[in-house]
TIDREN-539340 format. One record per residue (C-alpha): residue number from 1; residue in three letters; x, y, z. Coordinates in nm, 4 decimals, padded with zeros to 6 digits. Layout:
! residues N
n / res / xx / yy / zz
NUM / Ala / X / Y / Z
...
END
This chain:
! residues 171
n / res / xx / yy / zz
1 / Unk / 06.4809 / 12.4562 / 14.3241
2 / Unk / 06.4953 / 12.7285 / 14.0516
3 / Unk / 06.7864 / 12.4766 / 13.8798
4 / Unk / 06.5099 / 12.1915 / 13.8696
5 / Unk / 06.2886 / 12.4108 / 13.6895
6 / Unk / 06.5369 / 12.5709 / 13.4600
7 / Unk / 06.6466 / 12.2702 / 13.3554
8 / Unk / 06.2739 / 12.1726 / 13.2729
9 / Unk / 06.2391 / 12.3735 / 13.0551
10 / Unk / 06.6059 / 12.3470 / 12.8924
11 / Unk / 06.5374 / 11.9685 / 12.8570
12 / Unk / 06.1712 / 12.0166 / 12.7170
13 / Unk / 06.3787 / 12.3109 / 12.4333
14 / Unk / 06.5956 / 12.0235 / 12.3074
15 / Unk / 06.4234 / 11.7768 / 12.2126
16 / Unk / 06.1571 / 12.0659 / 12.0983
17 / Unk / 06.4423 / 12.2117 / 11.8909
18 / Unk / 06.5981 / 11.8126 / 11.8271
19 / Unk / 06.2212 / 11.7123 / 11.6326
20 / Unk / 06.2743 / 12.0457 / 11.4229
21 / Unk / 06.5641 / 11.8740 / 11.3382
22 / Unk / 06.5019 / 11.5511 / 11.2573
23 / Unk / 06.1431 / 11.6293 / 11.1253
24 / Unk / 06.3362 / 11.8899 / 10.8577
25 / Unk / 06.6220 / 11.7003 / 10.8037
26 / Unk / 06.3931 / 11.3632 / 10.7057
27 / Unk / 06.1914 / 11.5984 / 10.5117
28 / Unk / 06.5292 / 11.7042 / 10.3053
29 / Unk / 06.5424 / 11.3464 / 10.2254
30 / Unk / 06.2396 / 11.2020 / 10.0356
31 / Unk / 06.3316 / 11.5642 / 09.9085
32 / Unk / 06.6026 / 11.4732 / 09.7199
33 / Unk / 06.5321 / 11.1176 / 09.6940
34 / Unk / 06.2799 / 11.3299 / 09.4963
35 / Unk / 06.4761 / 11.4688 / 09.2515
36 / Unk / 06.6717 / 11.1607 / 09.2344
37 / Unk / 06.3668 / 10.9616 / 09.1813
38 / Unk / 06.1902 / 11.1834 / 08.8869
39 / Unk / 06.5735 / 11.2604 / 08.7304
40 / Unk / 06.6465 / 10.9259 / 08.6394
41 / Unk / 06.3517 / 10.6848 / 08.6293
42 / Unk / 06.1259 / 10.9312 / 08.4795
43 / Unk / 06.3330 / 11.1377 / 08.3434
44 / Unk / 06.1445 / 11.4611 / 08.4034
45 / Unk / 06.2514 / 11.6569 / 08.6833
46 / Unk / 06.0226 / 11.8143 / 08.9291
47 / Unk / 06.1153 / 12.1582 / 08.8974
48 / Unk / 06.0569 / 12.2404 / 09.2831
49 / Unk / 06.2965 / 11.9830 / 09.4812
50 / Unk / 06.6220 / 12.1830 / 09.4354
51 / Unk / 06.4944 / 12.4750 / 09.5820
52 / Unk / 06.3334 / 12.3531 / 09.8720
53 / Unk / 06.6481 / 12.1497 / 09.8993
54 / Unk / 06.7664 / 12.5094 / 09.9432
55 / Unk / 06.5976 / 12.6060 / 10.1924
56 / Unk / 06.5420 / 12.2869 / 10.3676
57 / Unk / 06.9575 / 12.2589 / 10.3885
58 / Unk / 06.9601 / 12.6196 / 10.5294
59 / Unk / 06.6794 / 12.5507 / 10.8871
60 / Unk / 06.8806 / 12.2210 / 10.8791
61 / Unk / 07.1948 / 12.3920 / 10.8814
62 / Unk / 07.0670 / 12.6830 / 11.1389
63 / Unk / 06.8470 / 12.4762 / 11.3473
64 / Unk / 07.1537 / 12.2430 / 11.4082
65 / Unk / 07.3787 / 12.5389 / 11.5250
66 / Unk / 07.1910 / 12.6167 / 11.7108
67 / Unk / 07.0834 / 12.2542 / 11.8991
68 / Unk / 07.4566 / 12.1581 / 11.8866
69 / Unk / 07.5168 / 12.4595 / 12.0450
70 / Unk / 07.2561 / 12.3392 / 12.3310
71 / Unk / 07.4719 / 11.9858 / 12.2923
72 / Unk / 07.7810 / 12.1945 / 12.3389
73 / Unk / 07.8815 / 12.0074 / 12.0880
74 / Unk / 08.0585 / 12.2854 / 11.8570
75 / Unk / 08.3921 / 12.3519 / 11.8842
76 / Unk / 08.5656 / 12.4535 / 12.1825
77 / Unk / 08.9271 / 12.5398 / 12.2528
78 / Unk / 08.9386 / 12.4076 / 12.6291
79 / Unk / 09.2915 / 12.4234 / 12.6983
80 / Unk / 09.3246 / 12.7906 / 12.8768
81 / Unk / 09.0586 / 12.6450 / 13.1445
82 / Unk / 09.1467 / 12.2545 / 13.1841
83 / Unk / 09.4008 / 12.4817 / 13.4181
84 / Unk / 09.1638 / 12.7356 / 13.5812
85 / Unk / 09.0239 / 12.6565 / 13.9310
86 / Unk / 08.6337 / 12.6610 / 13.9445
87 / Unk / 08.5593 / 12.9978 / 14.0083
88 / Unk / 08.8324 / 13.0964 / 13.7833
89 / Unk / 08.6399 / 12.8956 / 13.4998
90 / Unk / 08.3257 / 12.9375 / 13.5759
91 / Unk / 08.3953 / 13.3390 / 13.5074
92 / Unk / 08.5699 / 13.2125 / 13.2024
93 / Unk / 08.2305 / 13.0500 / 13.0989
94 / Unk / 08.0381 / 13.3671 / 13.2145
95 / Unk / 08.2397 / 13.5768 / 12.9611
96 / Unk / 08.2404 / 13.3872 / 12.7089
97 / Unk / 07.8316 / 13.3044 / 12.6834
98 / Unk / 07.8266 / 13.6705 / 12.7237
99 / Unk / 07.9666 / 13.6941 / 12.4099
100 / Unk / 07.7916 / 13.3935 / 12.2591
101 / Unk / 07.4888 / 13.6109 / 12.3497
102 / Unk / 07.5770 / 13.9473 / 12.2574
103 / Unk / 07.6934 / 13.8156 / 11.8921
104 / Unk / 07.3383 / 13.5715 / 11.8200
105 / Unk / 07.1718 / 13.8405 / 11.9065
106 / Unk / 07.2701 / 14.1718 / 11.7197
107 / Unk / 07.4028 / 13.9009 / 11.3929
108 / Unk / 07.1113 / 13.6268 / 11.4194
109 / Unk / 06.8040 / 13.8641 / 11.6316
110 / Unk / 06.8414 / 14.1891 / 11.5705
111 / Unk / 07.0089 / 14.1714 / 11.1332
112 / Unk / 06.7799 / 13.8183 / 11.0625
113 / Unk / 06.4267 / 14.0107 / 11.1979
114 / Unk / 06.5553 / 14.3090 / 10.9598
115 / Unk / 06.6370 / 14.1002 / 10.6729
116 / Unk / 06.3084 / 13.9687 / 10.8129
117 / Unk / 06.0964 / 14.1883 / 10.7940
118 / Unk / 06.2792 / 14.3839 / 10.4391
119 / Unk / 06.2413 / 14.0941 / 10.2205
120 / Unk / 05.8866 / 14.0821 / 10.3811
121 / Unk / 05.8606 / 14.4662 / 10.2428
122 / Unk / 05.9697 / 14.3940 / 09.9905
123 / Unk / 05.8102 / 14.0754 / 09.8310
124 / Unk / 06.0392 / 13.8258 / 09.7325
125 / Unk / 05.8779 / 13.5595 / 09.6209
126 / Unk / 06.0984 / 13.2506 / 09.5281
127 / Unk / 06.0655 / 13.0993 / 09.1384
128 / Unk / 05.9567 / 12.7503 / 09.1713
129 / Unk / 05.8367 / 12.7164 / 09.5400
130 / Unk / 05.5948 / 13.1005 / 09.4920
131 / Unk / 05.6228 / 13.1180 / 09.9066
132 / Unk / 05.7884 / 13.4665 / 09.9987
133 / Unk / 06.1883 / 13.4685 / 10.0829
134 / Unk / 06.1515 / 13.5888 / 10.3579
135 / Unk / 05.9502 / 13.2188 / 10.5470
136 / Unk / 06.2998 / 13.1202 / 10.4920
137 / Unk / 06.4676 / 13.4141 / 10.6618
138 / Unk / 06.3159 / 13.3799 / 10.9542
139 / Unk / 06.5305 / 13.0850 / 11.0655
140 / Unk / 06.7837 / 13.3457 / 11.1589
141 / Unk / 06.6002 / 13.5524 / 11.4217
142 / Unk / 06.4532 / 13.1612 / 11.5011
143 / Unk / 06.7853 / 13.0020 / 11.5512
144 / Unk / 06.9498 / 13.3520 / 11.7397
145 / Unk / 06.6442 / 13.3326 / 12.0199
146 / Unk / 06.7216 / 12.9566 / 12.0904
147 / Unk / 07.1505 / 13.0225 / 12.0852
148 / Unk / 07.0603 / 13.3248 / 12.3087
149 / Unk / 06.8508 / 13.1135 / 12.5961
150 / Unk / 07.0867 / 12.8165 / 12.6021
151 / Unk / 07.3831 / 13.1059 / 12.6508
152 / Unk / 07.1642 / 13.2346 / 12.9142
153 / Unk / 07.0834 / 12.9152 / 13.0795
154 / Unk / 07.4568 / 12.8690 / 13.0526
155 / Unk / 07.5673 / 13.1578 / 13.2755
156 / Unk / 07.2675 / 13.1038 / 13.4995
157 / Unk / 07.3550 / 12.7847 / 13.6076
158 / Unk / 07.6918 / 12.8241 / 13.6655
159 / Unk / 07.6148 / 13.0814 / 13.8421
160 / Unk / 07.3400 / 12.8454 / 14.0871
161 / Unk / 07.6260 / 12.5939 / 14.1333
162 / Unk / 07.8148 / 12.5843 / 14.4221
163 / Unk / 08.2181 / 12.7216 / 14.3437
164 / Unk / 08.3496 / 12.3093 / 14.3457
165 / Unk / 08.1508 / 12.1865 / 14.1709
166 / Unk / 08.1695 / 12.4288 / 13.9074
167 / Unk / 08.2583 / 12.2212 / 13.5896
168 / Unk / 08.4529 / 12.3324 / 13.2370
169 / Unk / 08.1680 / 12.3237 / 12.9927
170 / Unk / 08.2874 / 12.2254 / 12.6643
171 / Unk / 08.3164 / 12.6223 / 12.5140
END
C-alpha cells in the first residue's frame, strides 16, 4: 500500500517536472528563434534574448538533470551490480542513493540556497532583463530537492520490495 501511494506521488512529480522542462525548453527555442529573426531579418538584434537564453539554459539543464535522475536515465556503470544477488544490489543501490542524497543536499540545496541568499542580499540585477540574479539561481536548490526526493523514494521503494523481486537500478 505504501509503495502505491509513493508511486502515485512520484508519478505526479515526474509529470510536473517533465512539463516544467518542456515549457522552459519551448520558451528557450522561441527566444532563440526571435533572436535570430531580429538579428538577420529585422537587422536590429533584440537586447534581452541572449541573456534570457543563458538563464533558460541553466534552468533546462538543472531541471533536466533532476528529471533524468528520476527516470534513471543518467550515466551509470553497472558492471559490478549485474553480478550481485538481489539483496546485495539493494544494499548497493541504497549506498549509491545515499551518496546522491548527500551530494545533492550539500551542494545543490545548501550551497544553492546560500548563493540565492547572497545574491538577494547583494541585490545583484541582470544587465539586460533587470531581474534579480537570485531568481536564476533558485533552480539550484529546487533541482537539488527534486534529486533528493527521487533518491529517497528509490531507497524506500527498494526496501519495500521483497529481496527476491528486487531489480537492478541503473546507477
